[in-house]
PAKOL-543271 format. One line per 10 residues: number of its first residue (from 1); their letters; for each residue x, y, z of C-alpha. Coordinates in pm, whole numbers, padded with zeros to 5 digits. Each point is the difference from the previous one (the first is absolute). Layout:
N
NUM = a = X,Y,Z; ...;
END
This chain:
560
1 = mfiksltire = 00000,00000,00000; 00108,00358,-00079; -00086,00330,00168; -00220,00189,-00248; -00071,00318,00192; 00000,00175,00337; -00269,00256,00084; -00046,00231,00300; -00351,00126,00080; -00181,00182,00279;
11 = fddklvrkin = -00326,-00102,00172; -00227,00158,-00267; 00190,-00194,-00271; 00190,00315,-00087; 00300,-00098,-00209; 00327,00118,00155; 00249,-00187,-00216; 00026,-00293,-00237; 00318,-00174,-00117; -00008,-00242,-00292;
21 = fkkgmniitd = 00276,-00257,-00010; 00150,-00188,-00294; 00232,-00291,-00063; 00367,00081,00048; 00118,00296,00204; -00245,00209,00203; 00179,00287,00172; -00131,00237,00267; 00225,00304,00017; 00012,00373,00080;
31 = gsnkdgskgn = 00006,00315,-00212; 00276,00171,00194; 00212,00050,-00312; -00283,00194,-00160; -00102,00240,00275; 00310,-00001,00220; -00185,-00146,00297; 00118,-00283,00221; -00068,-00359,-00102; -00068,-00149,00342;
41 = slgkttvlrv = -00319,-00007,00213; -00226,00021,-00303; -00159,-00342,00031; 00207,-00224,-00231; 00046,-00269,00262; -00359,00058,00113; -00120,-00122,-00342; 00180,-00330,00056; -00131,-00025,00355; -00356,00042,-00126;
51 = idiclgsrdr = 00064,-00284,-00248; 00119,-00212,00294; -00308,00096,00203; -00224,-00101,-00290; 00184,-00333,00011; -00084,-00056,00365; 00248,00196,00212; -00150,00092,00337; 00212,00310,00064; -00215,00275,-00148;
61 = kylyedaelg = 00106,00258,00260; 00352,00019,-00146; -00142,00194,-00293; 00022,00302,00230; 00220,-00119,00290; 00379,-00019,-00006; 00094,-00297,00219; 00369,00091,00008; -00046,00365,00100; -00318,-00057,00201;
71 = stntilekhi = -00170,00290,-00181; -00343,00025,-00162; -00119,00196,-00302; -00314,00121,00175; -00133,00180,-00308; 00009,-00317,-00210; -00134,-00211,00289; -00297,00234,00047; -00064,00011,-00375; -00005,-00382,-00037;
81 = idkkvyaeme = -00232,-00039,00300; -00235,00292,-00072; -00029,-00070,-00372; -00025,-00378,00052; 00272,-00051,-00262; 00018,-00345,-00157; 00214,-00173,-00262; -00103,-00228,-00285; 00239,-00225,-00188; -00078,-00208,-00305;
91 = lcddiedpkt = 00176,-00331,-00060; -00020,-00166,-00341; 00127,-00310,-00175; 00139,00199,-00294; 00066,00372,-00040; -00062,00029,-00375; -00291,-00243,-00027; -00147,-00068,00346; -00251,-00281,00030; -00014,00010,00380;
101 = ivnlkvdlyp = -00006,00319,00205; -00025,-00002,00379; -00077,00319,00192; 00157,00045,00344; -00123,00281,00222; 00141,00100,00341; -00103,00288,00226; 00316,00187,00102; -00137,00140,00328; 00015,-00188,00334;
111 = rgkryinnqk = -00236,-00299,00031; -00084,00032,-00370; -00134,-00299,-00193; 00130,-00214,-00284; -00185,-00105,-00313; 00055,-00238,-00291; -00220,00078,-00301; -00210,00227,00227; -00066,-00280,00249; 00103,00087,00356;
121 = isrneywvel = 00232,-00260,00145; 00198,-00052,00323; 00377,00047,00006; 00073,-00372,00032; -00246,-00087,-00277; 00159,00273,-00211; 00341,-00168,00039; -00143,-00344,-00076; -00166,00120,-00321; 00312,00183,-00119;
131 = nkllfknnle = 00207,-00311,00074; -00225,-00195,-00233; -00004,00275,-00261; 00370,00087,-00021; 00166,-00328,00103; -00271,-00260,-00066; 00065,-00107,00358; -00300,-00162,00172; 00197,-00112,00305; 00038,00189,00327;
141 = kptfrqllgm = 00380,-00001,-00021; 00183,00193,-00123; -00227,00300,00055; -00060,00266,-00263; 00194,00272,00180; 00294,-00236,00056; 00021,-00070,-00372; -00066,00356,-00114; 00305,00137,00180; 00227,-00114,-00283;
151 = fvrigqkedn = -00201,00193,-00257; -00093,00316,00189; 00316,00107,00178; -00154,00293,00185; 00051,00084,00366; -00297,00187,00142; 00214,00127,00289; 00340,00033,-00171; 00203,-00088,-00305; -00013,-00373,-00072;
161 = nkflkfidyn = 00360,-00112,-00047; -00058,-00372,00059; 00102,-00263,-00254; -00068,-00370,00045; -00159,00061,00340; -00240,00250,-00146; -00286,00001,00252; -00017,00305,00225; -00025,-00187,00331; 00182,-00282,00176;
171 = isseiyeniy = -00082,-00331,-00158; 00148,-00347,00042; 00218,-00181,-00253; -00266,-00272,-00019; -00252,00250,-00138; 00252,00131,-00253; 00064,-00360,-00102; -00374,-00035,-00063; -00011,00328,-00197; 00294,-00082,-00228;
181 = sflfklddsa = -00122,-00355,-00041; -00323,00146,-00137; 00161,00267,-00219; 00260,-00234,-00153; -00220,-00311,00013; 00260,-00188,00198; -00292,-00212,00122; -00363,-00029,-00087; -00200,00247,00212; -00173,-00261,00217;
191 = rseqilllkn = 00330,-00172,00085; 00167,00332,00076; -00285,00103,00230; 00014,-00337,00176; 00375,00040,00056; -00051,00351,00140; -00272,-00116,00239; 00213,-00288,00127; 00309,00218,00041; -00202,00258,00191;
201 = eikfiennik = -00143,-00279,00217; 00352,-00128,00071; 00114,00348,00102; -00306,00034,00224; 00066,-00336,00172; 00372,00077,00037; -00089,00331,00164; -00243,-00178,00234; 00272,-00250,00095; 00244,00283,00067;
211 = qfkyfhsikn = -00250,00183,00223; -00099,-00324,00176; 00364,-00084,00078; 00063,00353,00129; -00313,00003,00217; 00078,-00340,00155; 00379,00056,00013; 00073,-00299,-00225; 00360,00037,-00115; 00018,-00359,-00119;
221 = enilkqqlls = -00263,-00273,-00023; 00243,-00245,00167; -00004,00223,00308; -00377,-00049,00015; 00045,-00379,-00014; 00259,00008,00279; -00227,00220,00214; -00275,-00262,-00026; 00240,-00283,00088; 00123,00198,00300;
231 = inadikhvtn = -00347,00081,00127; -00103,-00367,-00033; 00301,-00090,00213; -00100,00261,00260; -00358,-00133,00014; 00130,-00353,00050; 00233,00115,00277; -00278,00186,00188; -00237,-00294,-00042; 00262,-00235,00151;
241 = nmshltnaev = 00046,00233,00297; -00376,00010,00056; -00021,-00379,-00015; 00240,-00022,00295; -00250,00202,00207; -00311,-00194,-00103; -00120,-00353,-00029; -00057,-00018,-00374; -00216,-00314,00016; -00226,00147,00265;
251 = ykdneqkiqe = -00021,00325,-00195; -00102,-00187,-00314; -00263,-00207,00180; -00150,00304,00175; 00047,00262,-00274; -00372,00081,-00031; -00042,00022,00377; 00308,00221,00027; -00137,00244,-00257; -00333,00011,00182;
261 = vklnhtsmld = 00167,00072,00336; 00220,00270,-00155; -00302,00174,-00152; -00198,-00017,00324; 00292,00132,00205; 00054,00289,-00241; -00370,00085,00004; -00001,00009,00381; 00301,00234,00004; -00171,00231,-00249;
271 = nldlnefkls = -00312,00006,00217; 00212,00087,00303; 00163,00291,-00186; -00340,00135,-00103; -00147,-00008,00350; 00313,00146,00160; -00026,00286,-00248; -00366,00063,00091; 00085,-00015,00374; 00274,00258,-00051;
281 = klqnnlvkak = -00241,00238,-00175; -00262,-00041,00276; 00259,00065,00271; 00103,00323,-00173; -00363,00112,-00029; -00054,-00070,00370; 00300,00211,00095; -00130,00288,-00215; -00349,-00024,00155; 00139,00009,00358;
291 = stevtqvdls = 00218,00295,-00098; -00310,00189,-00119; -00176,-00070,00333; 00292,00135,00202; 00032,00314,-00209; -00260,00250,00135; -00155,00236,-00250; -00036,00362,00116; -00376,00016,00069; -00003,00380,-00022;
301 = ilknlysete = 00110,-00017,-00362; -00269,-00258,-00079; -00255,00216,00187; 00085,00301,-00217; -00029,-00214,-00314; -00340,-00130,00114; -00126,00355,00071; 00117,00126,-00338; -00176,-00288,-00178; -00319,00066,00199;
311 = nnlgnlqkkf = 00007,00368,-00098; 00033,-00089,-00366; -00251,-00285,-00018; -00245,00079,00283; -00091,-00230,00289; 00183,-00334,-00015; -00175,-00326,00088; 00277,-00111,00240; 00131,00194,00296; 00376,00057,00033;
321 = eelvefnnal = 00028,-00226,00305; -00174,-00281,-00188; 00250,00024,-00287; 00296,-00010,00239; -00145,-00304,00172; -00060,-00170,-00339; 00360,00059,-00108; 00137,-00146,00324; -00221,-00304,-00038; 00117,-00047,-00358;
331 = tknkidfytk = 00367,00000,00105; -00072,-00253,00278; -00183,-00228,-00244; 00300,00004,-00236; 00233,-00098,00284; -00233,-00280,00110; -00030,-00129,-00362; 00375,-00005,-00066; 00072,-00152,00341; -00238,-00287,-00074;
341 = qvfnyenkvk = 00142,-00052,-00353; 00360,-00002,00126; -00093,-00261,00261; -00170,-00218,-00264; 00295,00017,-00247; 00257,-00063,00274; -00182,-00321,00081; -00029,-00084,-00370; 00374,00050,-00060; 00075,-00208,00309;
351 = einesinqyf = -00225,-00281,-00129; 00165,00007,-00346; 00348,-00010,00153; -00100,-00298,00211; -00145,-00174,-00307; 00321,00063,-00198; 00219,-00129,00281; -00215,-00308,00042; -00011,-00064,-00379; 00376,00039,-00033;
361 = senkdiimli = 00057,-00224,00303; -00221,-00268,-00153; 00151,00023,-00351; 00352,00130,00039; 00158,-00324,-00125; -00222,00000,-00306; 00035,00372,-00076; 00366,-00022,-00083; 00090,-00361,00082; 00301,00125,00187;
371 = esnqleeyre = 00094,00059,00363; -00105,00337,00136; 00362,00115,00037; 00052,-00057,-00381; -00314,00183,-00115; 00174,00325,-00101; 00274,-00179,-00192; -00257,-00201,-00194; -00197,00313,-00081; 00312,00174,-00133;
381 = ldheksklie = 00089,-00298,-00216; -00356,-00023,-00131; 00004,00372,-00086; 00337,-00035,-00174; -00126,-00296,-00201; -00310,00193,-00110; 00220,00287,-00122; 00226,-00240,-00188; -00298,-00169,-00167; -00141,00339,-00096;
391 = ekgrllevke = 00333,00106,-00150; 00025,-00330,-00185; -00345,00061,-00147; 00108,00347,-00114; 00318,-00135,-00160; -00192,-00279,-00175; -00246,00256,-00138; 00287,00221,-00122; 00171,-00304,-00155; -00321,-00110,-00172;
401 = kyesllenlk = -00069,00347,-00146; 00361,00045,-00106; 00007,-00339,-00173; -00334,00082,-00165; 00147,00322,-00143; 00307,-00187,-00126; -00220,-00268,-00156; -00215,00266,-00167; 00315,00166,-00139; 00132,-00334,-00126;
411 = nteellknip = -00330,-00084,-00172; -00023,00344,-00166; 00360,-00022,-00122; -00078,-00345,-00136; -00301,00138,-00190; 00223,00271,-00152; 00266,-00256,-00088; -00253,-00227,-00172; -00139,00267,-00234; 00085,-00125,-00349;
421 = ettrnieeit = 00288,00178,-00169; -00081,00247,-00276; 00092,-00090,-00354; 00130,00353,-00068; 00369,00068,00043; 00088,00331,00169; 00338,00006,-00174; -00170,-00016,-00340; -00249,00270,00099; 00269,00245,00116;
431 = qafnvyfrdy = 00205,-00076,-00311; -00295,00088,-00223; -00068,00320,00198; 00366,00107,-00007; -00003,00006,-00380; -00212,00317,00032; 00141,00129,00329; 00363,-00002,-00117; -00094,00167,-00326; -00222,00269,00154;
441 = sdkiiqekfi = 00236,00083,00287; 00283,00035,-00254; -00209,00245,-00205; -00110,00201,00304; 00306,-00015,00232; 00270,-00139,-00224; 00040,-00283,00250; -00127,-00354,-00034; -00207,-00104,00298; -00128,-00351,00059;
451 = lyptgetfpf = -00258,-00162,00223; 00112,-00317,00180; -00167,-00259,00226; 00126,00026,00358; -00093,-00354,00103; -00156,00152,00313; -00352,00094,00107; 00030,00340,-00166; 00037,-00139,-00350; 00191,00261,-00200;
461 = gitneetgls = 00302,00224,00012; 00139,00254,-00249; 00362,00067,-00091; 00213,00147,-00276; 00352,-00047,-00118; 00148,00329,00114; -00146,00245,00250; -00242,00020,00288; -00332,00179,-00010; 00012,00376,00052;
471 = tgtkksaiaa = -00331,00189,00020; 00009,00086,-00369; 00116,-00346,-00099; -00264,-00161,00220; -00284,00199,-00157; 00131,-00089,-00345; 00038,-00367,00093; -00358,-00005,00132; -00123,00147,-00329; 00195,-00263,-00195;
481 = fdlayqkysk = -00134,-00277,00224; -00362,00115,-00032; 00025,00033,-00379; 00168,-00340,-00023; -00287,-00150,00198; -00256,00166,-00229; 00165,-00166,-00300; 00053,-00333,00180; -00361,-00024,00125; -00133,00088,-00346;
491 = degipvpnfi = 00208,-00271,-00166; -00093,-00256,00269; -00371,00087,-00011; -00009,00102,00368; -00299,00230,00068; 00129,00314,00174; -00058,00379,-00034; 00141,00141,-00324; 00120,00314,00178; 00285,00126,00215;
501 = vhdvlesmdk = -00053,00302,00225; 00323,00155,00126; 00099,00316,00185; 00317,00202,00067; 00222,-00088,-00294; 00190,00332,00021; 00318,-00189,00093; -00007,-00182,-00334; 00206,00144,-00287; -00126,00078,-00351;
511 = vglagiidit = 00146,-00320,-00144; -00198,-00204,00254; -00324,00187,-00077; 00057,-00047,-00372; 00049,-00372,00061; -00327,-00022,00197; -00189,00181,-00276; 00143,-00228,-00272; -00073,-00323,00193; -00349,00111,00108;
521 = ntigcqyila = -00102,00089,-00353; 00146,-00326,-00128; -00181,-00239,00235; -00332,00186,-00004; -00062,00049,00373; -00078,00325,00185; 00265,00184,00198; -00156,00276,00212; 00244,00223,00183; 00032,00343,00162;
531 = ilsdklenve = 00319,00193,-00066; 00130,00357,-00004; -00004,00161,-00344; 00369,00096,00003; 00082,-00374,00004; -00184,-00041,-00332; 00202,00246,-00205; 00163,-00160,-00304; -00100,-00354,00099; 00022,-00218,-00308;
541 = gltsddirlv = -00327,-00158,-00112; -00223,00225,00213; -00299,00149,-00185; -00253,00264,00097; -00266,-00272,00000; 00183,-00171,00286; -00077,00301,00223; -00349,-00073,00135; -00023,00281,00257; 00192,00322,00068;
551 = ltsdekffkv = -00053,00163,00341; 00093,00355,00098; -00037,00218,00307; -00317,00142,-00157; -00126,-00338,-00116; 00049,-00251,00279; -00146,-00349,-00013; -00310,00069,00214; -00006,00364,-00122; 00032,00135,00355;
END
C-alpha cells in the first residue's frame, strides 16, 4: 500500500491543507532561500508526525509539545483543541491506477477518535485492521506498531536515530526476533509466534524461579535437600529423647484416652482463667463502690443545685432530703450487690481449682505418661518437636513448589526444542538481501554494508569493511537498509508498506541524497522525508515535482 494523500481539516470540514503524494521522492521542505526566513520550526517534522499519528501513534500531544525542552506551543495547542482539528490520510494499492483506497481519519486533539472508512474504531482495533491491511498479518504477534517502526522512522518526542532496534521503547530481543522473522520470512508466521510465546513463557518462569529462590533464600537446591535431611535427624533425636521419658507401648494403647484427658484438662484451665478474670473485675468494682460511699459530697452544693433547678422548672415532685436518701440507698445497694458477687465467684474459683487438682491427681500418669518431676522436660521436648515438624512441612512445601517451577521450565524448554525446524536458511536470506544492501549503501555512502546473522536471540547485525557509524553515516546506512528491504520484499512477494518515512537527513551529503533519489525512483516505492531546503541545492536527479510541500514562516503547516 502507498500513501496517496494527507489532509488537515477543522471541525466544520474546513480544509486547512492537503498534500498529494506520488511514487518516488516526496520532500517536505522550507522556503527560507526564497524569503530569507529561517527553515526550522515551520512544521516539516510535524507533517511526518501527523502521518505517524494516522498510522496509529498514540502521542498526539507532541504536535505542540517539545519533550526535550519541556515547552509547549500554547497557540497551536489551543488551535487544535478549539478548532477540533483532524487529519485524513488515504492509502491505496497503486498511485497511478488505484483499485483500493482506504481512508484513515484521526482527531488530533486529546481523547479524539479514530476512523477507518468513516467507521469509528478503538485504538487496538485500529492497529489490528492496519496490521491486516499493510502487512497481511492476522496474528497477534508481531503487532502493527512493532512492524511499522522500520518503515516510519519518526520519533514523536525526539529525532529517531535507531537502526536495527528501531522501536522507540525498551523491547526484548525475543520480540525483535519475532519481528525480523516476520519481515524476512525466516519462519512461517504461526511458527514464529509460537516460538515467541514459548520464549516469553520461559523468561517468565525463569524470573519466577529467581524471585522464589531470593524470597526463600535458596542459594542451591542441594542446600534445601541437606536442610531436610538435617531436620529429619533432629526430629528423630527429639523423638528418641521423649521415648526415654514415656512408656511408648502404654502411650500407644491409651492414645485416645490421653487426648481426651488433655482436652478436658485444658478446658478446665481455660474456665479457671475466665472466672478469675470476672472475679478480678468484680473486686475492682466493689473497691470503687466503697470509695464512693466514703467520699462525702458537699450537701450545700447539691442544695444550691436543687434550688436552681426548682426555680427553673417549678415545684419538683421529690424533696431534697428524699433525693439524698435515695442516692445513699443506691450506693449501699451497689456495695451489697458486688459483695455478694465477689463471694459467689470466690467460691466458684475455689471449686474449679479443687476440681483441677483432683482431675490432675487422678490422671497425672495418663496426661503425660511421665513422672511429675519430668513433666516440664517432656513439655519442652514436645514443643521442640512440634516446631521441627512445622519447619519440615514448610521446607517440603518450598521444595515441592521449587521442583514444580523447575519441571514447568523443563517442559516449556522441551516444547520449544521440539518445534520443527524451518526449511528456510537464514544464511541464504541474508545473502539475497545483501545483494541490494551492498549496492545501495555503496551508492549512498560509498561503503558496502552487509547484514549478517548473529546466531543469537537478536537475529541480525550490520557491519562494513572500513569505518564505524557516525551520525551522518548511520542515517545514510539506515536509508540504504530501508531501500534494500523495499526491493527485497517486492522481489520476494512479502506484503509490506510501499513507503519509507524519514526525518532529519541534514547530516547526509548531496551524493547520498542523489543516491536515495535514484534508487527510490528505480524501485518504485515512496520515500517521504523532511529536510532543509539548503540541503537540496544542486542535488543530482532532484526535480521540482519531488517537492510536495514548501513551508514558510507565513505559511506554516497548520497555518497558525
